[in-house]
LOPA-813940 format. One record per residue (C-alpha): x, y, z. Coordinates in steps of 0.001 Angstrom, whole numbers, plus 524288, in hexadecimal, padded with zeros to 5 digits. Each point is the difference from the previous one (the first is absolute). Layout:
# LOPA-813940
{{X, Y, Z}};
...
//
This chain:
# LOPA-813940
{{7FA69, 78EB1, 7DD46}};
{{807FC, 80614, 80B2A}};
{{801B9, 80E6D, 80214}};
{{80BAA, 806FE, 7FD45}};
{{808F8, 80289, 80C1D}};
{{802B9, 80E35, 803CB}};
{{80C62, 804F9, 805F1}};
{{7FE06, 80998, 80B1E}};
{{80980, 80AB7, 8002B}};
{{7FE5D, 808A6, 80C59}};
{{80496, 80E2D, 7FF80}};
{{8087C, 8055F, 80A9E}};
{{7F8AB, 808B2, 80A41}};
{{80701, 80654, 80AE4}};
{{7FB4B, 7FB0D, 80DAC}};
{{7F521, 807C7, 80707}};
{{80605, 809C1, 80895}};
{{80DD2, 7FCF5, 7FA8E}};
{{80A5A, 80724, 7F8CB}};
{{7F817, 7FFA0, 7F3A0}};
{{7F418, 80770, 8056F}};
{{808D9, 808FB, 80780}};
{{805E4, 80439, 7F304}};
{{7F277, 80221, 7FB25}};
{{7FCBE, 8083B, 80B66}};
{{80C40, 8081B, 7FF04}};
{{7FBED, 80309, 7F1E9}};
{{7F298, 803E1, 80181}};
{{80232, 80D75, 7FB7A}};
{{8064E, 7FA45, 7F33C}};
{{7F369, 7F8BA, 7FE0F}};
{{7F78C, 80BF8, 8017F}};
{{808BC, 80642, 7F5A6}};
{{7FD7A, 7F4A9, 7F700}};
{{7F12F, 8013B, 8028D}};
{{800BA, 80F08, 7FC2B}};
{{8068D, 7FC31, 7F368}};
{{7F640, 7F500, 7FD83}};
{{7F490, 8097A, 80065}};
{{805DF, 80895, 7F5C5}};
{{80227, 7F3D0, 7F714}};
{{7F173, 7FC54, 801B6}};
{{7FB69, 80D82, 7FB51}};
{{80870, 7FF4C, 7F37F}};
{{7F532, 7FA1D, 7F723}};
{{80750, 80411, 7F407}};
{{80A57, 7F5FA, 8020A}};
{{801B4, 7F556, 7F5AF}};
{{7FEA3, 7F1A9, 803B9}};
{{80ECF, 7FDB1, 8009E}};
{{801AF, 80BCD, 807F6}};
{{7F5B0, 7FB89, 809E3}};
{{805D0, 7F298, 800AC}};
{{80DCD, 80607, 802AC}};
{{7FA91, 80951, 80A3B}};
{{7F908, 7F548, 8076B}};
{{80C34, 7F811, 80028}};
{{807E0, 80B51, 804E2}};
{{7F5CF, 8020D, 80AB5}};
{{8015A, 7F20C, 8046A}};
{{80F1D, 80110, 7FEC6}};
{{80022, 80CEA, 8087B}};
{{7F60A, 7FA11, 80A88}};
{{80813, 7F3BD, 80165}};
{{80C90, 8075D, 8014F}};
{{7FA11, 8097D, 809F5}};
{{7FBEE, 7F44F, 8082E}};
{{80C7F, 7F761, 7FEB7}};
{{7F99B, 7F5C3, 7F72A}};
{{80446, 7FA17, 7F2FF}};
{{7F6BC, 804A0, 7F492}};
{{80158, 7F1E7, 7FA7B}};
{{7F71B, 7FB5B, 80B1A}};
{{7F440, 8080B, 7FAC1}};
{{7F827, 7FB97, 7F43A}};
{{7F7E3, 8097B, 7F883}};
{{7F208, 7FAF2, 7FC36}};
{{7FA7B, 8094E, 7F4D6}};
{{7F176, 80176, 80311}};
{{7FA9A, 8000E, 7F260}};
{{7F0E4, 80081, 80242}};
{{7F93A, 80910, 7F6BC}};
{{80BFD, 800EA, 7F788}};
{{80118, 7FA13, 7F26D}};
{{807B4, 7F451, 7FB9F}};
{{807F7, 80948, 7F80E}};
{{804CC, 8074D, 80BF0}};
{{802B6, 7F352, 8064C}};
{{807C9, 7FBDF, 7F41C}};
{{8079E, 80CD1, 80075}};
{{80352, 7FDBE, 80E41}};
{{80387, 7F198, 7FE05}};
{{809A1, 80452, 7F4F3}};
{{80693, 8092E, 809F1}};
{{80236, 7F3FD, 8087C}};
{{7F453, 7FFCD, 8091A}};
{{7FAF9, 7F1D4, 801AA}};
{{7F60F, 80017, 80B08}};
{{7F28C, 805DD, 7FDC1}};
{{7F50A, 800DA, 80959}};
{{7F144, 7FFB7, 7FBFF}};
{{7F32B, 801E0, 807EE}};
{{7F58D, 7FC99, 7F6CE}};
{{7FEF0, 7F266, 7FA93}};
{{7FA8B, 8019F, 7F23A}};
{{80870, 80B99, 7FD75}};
{{80C00, 7F848, 8047F}};
{{7FCCD, 7F425, 7F7BF}};
{{7FE09, 8083A, 7F3BF}};
{{80D21, 80605, 801F5}};
{{805F9, 7F2C7, 80382}};
{{7FB2F, 7FA38, 7F31F}};
{{80755, 80ACA, 7F8FF}};
{{80C5A, 7FB6F, 80591}};
{{7FDF9, 7F166, 7FE1F}};
{{80D57, 7F9F8, 7FB42}};
{{8083E, 80AA4, 80673}};
{{80873, 7FA63, 80AC2}};
{{80526, 806AC, 80BBC}};
{{7F43F, 8079F, 80415}};
{{7FA29, 7FDEA, 80D4E}};
{{7F155, 802CF, 802ED}};
{{7FB58, 802EA, 80DA6}};
{{7F1CC, 800D6, 8035A}};
{{7FE2A, 80B46, 80A58}};
{{7F121, 80200, 7FF4B}};
{{7F4BF, 7FB83, 80902}};
{{7FEE6, 7F19E, 7FEBA}};
{{7F274, 7F9C5, 80071}};
{{7FD16, 7F11D, 7FE01}};
{{7FB30, 801EA, 7F1DE}};
{{80D5A, 80553, 7FC8D}};
{{808E6, 7F5B8, 8066A}};
{{80094, 7F69B, 7F47C}};
{{804D1, 80A47, 7F5A0}};
{{80991, 805B1, 809AC}};
{{8054A, 7F22C, 8036D}};
{{80173, 7FCDF, 7F1A9}};
{{805D2, 80C68, 7FAAA}};
{{80784, 80754, 80A0F}};
{{80D4A, 7FDB2, 806BA}};
{{7FC73, 8075C, 80CAF}};
{{7F44F, 803F9, 8075B}};
{{801A6, 80A4C, 80AA9}};
{{7F269, 80061, 80583}};
{{7FCD2, 7F2DA, 806C9}};
{{7F93B, 802CC, 80D7F}};
{{7F8A7, 7F44C, 802D1}};
{{80175, 7F0D5, 80013}};
{{7F4A4, 7FE24, 7F650}};
{{8070F, 807CA, 7F5A9}};
{{80CBE, 7F922, 80289}};
{{7FA28, 7F268, 7FEF9}};
{{7F906, 8039C, 7F294}};
{{80C82, 80575, 7FA37}};
{{806D2, 7F3BA, 8041D}};
{{7F648, 7F704, 7F9F5}};
{{7FF82, 807D6, 7F395}};
{{80E1C, 801F4, 7FDEA}};
{{80450, 7F761, 7F3FD}};
{{80952, 7F58A, 8039B}};
{{80961, 80338, 7F4BF}};
{{80278, 80D84, 8062A}};
{{808A1, 8033B, 80B55}};
{{7F8E5, 80332, 80CD0}};
{{7F8F3, 80D07, 7FFAE}};
{{807AE, 809AA, 80853}};
{{7F74A, 805D2, 80A33}};
{{80025, 80BA9, 808DB}};
{{7F636, 8010E, 80B43}};
{{7F91D, 80D01, 7FFE0}};
{{7FF57, 8062B, 80D79}};
{{7F6C3, 80B81, 803E0}};
{{80B80, 80508, 80810}};
{{7F917, 80C91, 804FB}};
{{7F214, 7FADF, 8013D}};
{{7FB13, 807BE, 7F4C6}};
{{7F1AE, 7FC71, 7FDCB}};
{{800B7, 8034B, 7F1CA}};
{{80B4A, 7F630, 7FD4C}};
{{80019, 7F16E, 7FF2D}};
{{80963, 7F7D0, 806FF}};
{{80116, 7F74A, 80B03}};
{{8026D, 80527, 80E17}};
{{80D61, 7FFBF, 80547}};
{{7FC75, 7F49A, 80983}};
{{7FB5E, 7F81C, 7F521}};
{{80C63, 80009, 7F83C}};
{{806E0, 7F472, 806C2}};
{{7F48C, 7F665, 7FE54}};
{{7FDE8, 803DD, 7F21C}};
{{80E8F, 7FEAE, 7FCD6}};
{{7FF6F, 7F20E, 805A5}};
{{7F4EA, 7FCBC, 7F700}};
{{8069A, 80598, 7F384}};
{{80D06, 7F990, 8040C}};
{{7F91D, 7F315, 80017}};
{{7FA80, 800EE, 7F1F4}};
{{807FB, 7F998, 7F566}};
{{7FB37, 80975, 7F567}};
{{8041B, 80C4E, 806D0}};
{{80C7F, 80586, 8050C}};
{{7FF96, 809F4, 80B6F}};
{{80836, 80B24, 7FCB1}};
{{7FCBA, 80A0A, 80A08}};
{{7F6DD, 80B0A, 80363}};
{{7F976, 80BAB, 7F962}};
{{7F8C1, 80C53, 8053F}};
{{7FA77, 80C29, 7FA90}};
{{7FF5F, 80967, 80BF2}};
{{7F825, 80C79, 80040}};
{{8064A, 80A8A, 7F80E}};
{{80836, 80A38, 80743}};
{{808C3, 80B73, 7FC14}};
{{8080A, 7FF38, 80C3D}};
{{80BA9, 7F7EE, 7FF33}};
{{8000D, 7FA74, 80E5D}};
{{7F16A, 7FD5B, 7FEED}};
{{802D1, 7F807, 7F352}};
{{80A4F, 7F82B, 806F6}};
{{7F76B, 7FB6E, 80B00}};
{{7F755, 7F5E1, 7F93F}};
{{80B85, 7FB45, 7F7AE}};
{{807B8, 7FD92, 80CD2}};
{{7F44B, 7F84D, 80552}};
{{7FFD6, 7F7C6, 7F3A4}};
{{80EA4, 7FD7B, 800B2}};
{{7FED0, 7FB8F, 80E50}};
{{7F59F, 7F5F6, 7FB5C}};
{{808BE, 7FB3A, 7F53B}};
{{80BE3, 7FDFE, 808E3}};
{{7F768, 7F831, 80940}};
{{7FBB0, 7F739, 7F490}};
{{80E87, 7FE67, 7FD27}};
{{802B0, 7FCB7, 80EA5}};
{{7F52C, 7F58E, 7FEF9}};
{{8073E, 7F952, 7F528}};
{{7F880, 80548, 7F3ED}};
{{80992, 80262, 7F4AA}};
{{7F9D0, 80C80, 7FC32}};
{{807E6, 809C3, 7F7F8}};
{{7F6B9, 80AAC, 7FBBA}};
{{7FAB9, 80CB0, 80668}};
{{7F65D, 80590, 7F630}};
{{7FE00, 80E32, 804C3}};
{{801DC, 80D8C, 7FB22}};
{{7FA6A, 80698, 7F44F}};
{{802DD, 80CD3, 7F7DA}};
{{7FDD8, 8093C, 80B5D}};
{{80669, 7F8EC, 80B40}};
{{80A44, 7F6AB, 7FA54}};
{{80AFF, 806A5, 80805}};
{{7F95C, 7FD34, 80CE7}};
{{7FD0C, 7F1EA, 7FB53}};
{{80E84, 7FE00, 7FC3B}};
{{80479, 805BA, 80D0F}};
{{7F759, 7F60B, 80741}};
{{80530, 7F3BE, 7F7D1}};
{{7F753, 7FF28, 7F3C3}};
{{804F1, 7F62C, 7F5ED}};
{{7F5B4, 80340, 7F570}};
{{7FAC9, 80D3E, 7FCCE}};
{{7F2C4, 80117, 7F852}};
{{801E8, 80BE1, 7F799}};
{{7F611, 804FD, 7F67C}};
{{7FE81, 80E99, 7FE65}};
{{80E3A, 8039E, 801E5}};
{{80351, 7F680, 7F46B}};
{{7F445, 801F9, 7F62C}};
{{7FAC8, 80CE5, 803EF}};
{{7F154, 801EE, 802B4}};
{{7F71C, 7F537, 7FAEF}};
{{7F84D, 803A8, 7F39B}};
{{7F224, 80585, 8029C}};
{{7F4F6, 7F621, 7FDAE}};
//
């Protein structure tokens, strides 16, 4: 049985060094103001789930406006690890459709609760070992943590033919953090060629989790480096459309540097339950 075709829609990005980034540079002070307001949002743990979703969407909108971008270019991925299926259900009922999970068994239990509900999109964003690839290939729509060819080939072989190709982001250890997984920057292009040649996978873009920083300009630096790699992939002919970068504490910096997908957990759900 042939695989379903996928249509690639590339978002618009201002050219490097061009008018779009000039606008971004002119409005850095505004981005700092957005960052300040974001920190106050993160401390408001009494907020309800609808309020949290509204506030995160507002943060994204303000960050995009401050940097001259269209908020429609940025997708929100709700990181639901450690939170109940009931919380996911409540967020889905508010219109959130994409959910990210780190732990395979926890994710499978939740996904079973939503069997038969259409419109939800499941992203695997956790560490990916060989013994997990079959379940990820069979159950998920996306995986953000492919960092070596062996894992990519296993996902390809194990992706059921009745499903569309599995959307893949390559995880890059963008700031050489020894505690983090991910391929090195100079390995990205070879790995991209491998993934692009696998029928069961669709190369969507790059993902990174840089070191945490409270300083806005420090947050921007690794995101900028990832964007440059992403643009080089496009220049080499890869139809990538996703920059998966930015979380609750640094989403403004990520948006400023071109993020198209933000992985947000605590700002949406609040702190994870103890235990």
